[in-house]
C-alpha angles and dihedrals in degrees: 000000000000090000091053092048093047092048092050092049093047091053092056111050095288093312098301092121098044098047123083130189118231116200138175091042121163112257086235095057112109130201093260093055093046091048091051091050096046092047088079087081099047146296111338113211100178141004125193123179114200113241139189119246090267092054102258118141118255091207097251140072150157129267122197121206130194094241139027090236090061091050090050089051091052092054092046099043109025102043109113093010116136128251123170090351096306130107105235120223109218122186138146111281113252094201095250096117132066118229091216114123097237100031123115115256102207142343116287088234090073087069126077132200117227116202134190090032119172115249087229093063116101127204089255090056091049093047093050093048094051096043087082086077099046146296112336112207096180139007126186130183125204128173104301099346142053144198125224123190120200132199091247144019090243092058091051090051090050090053092052092049098045105030104035111113090008125133121261124168090349095305134101105243125207116219122191140149112284113231100158096113098047114122096011109153137174123357102307129239106340123215101299127191135284094267128195134233093311105033102041126203120308100016093160132180097269099095102100114272095020094289121134093216138043094207090227112125090200089064092061133083134190116232121197139174091049119163111252086233095058111115127214091250093050091052092045092052092048095048092046087077086078098046145302111325118213101177140016123189118183108198115236135192110279088359092272119158108248091013125139112294118248090210095251138087148179117237122192123199130201089252142009088255090068092050092050090047091051092054092047099041108026104037106114091014118136129248127167090352093305128110106231126224111211126184138160117283114259112200 
């Protein structure tokens, strides 16, 4: 198999003409499903979905065909087709990405954060709106905010300049460069222990040299309006969208481990950047059917 792939790539300008880039993939799409979909254009020799260091899909990948004609057909016929509920962007690969499973696909600065987004806006609406500034390879919508990834850093800069403070679905949206995922390393905080009054639930081993706290008040946020049913792990997973979480402490009545939740918590990130991102991005987001209120920690 590797001989066939190498031979095919050698016969077509080092593979540049037989490889296509597939963007805007669902995070749930696996290599087998993408291969099956792309096979409509010809014989697929290899599929590689870009992944983060902890194995999660980045929503894009590379597909290698046997011939350049098949790659051309994929771009012509499969661009904007739907797989796993997402319209796939298909174009010829420009050689800017590495097909390695853990390698980074593009610079974080090619992605922008969109704040004050209407709850009625879908990812398709967001993608269409931002395509006025360039090629959108992925668009995601969360409760009240979104992320848009462009083909280049220049396109992202153009979006910030032209669309920031503009109107979209009746609301003034805020567009800025997204830096939330910079510097993320490893697998995050781990499961942690039960904790007590000081440690909190879910301290974990992810906080640097094995500590469950950074000791920096600026790295902490206060979360309120939690559902009483929300677990430490659920809150940790939700807050990890803003950056690596090193400690989660859900406040309980009388401070007893395993006691009844008070509906509020302290969350500590690996850095103050994560805390600021949580306030900006996750305030008014939804978890366990409750709209969270998130503010900076005040000692």
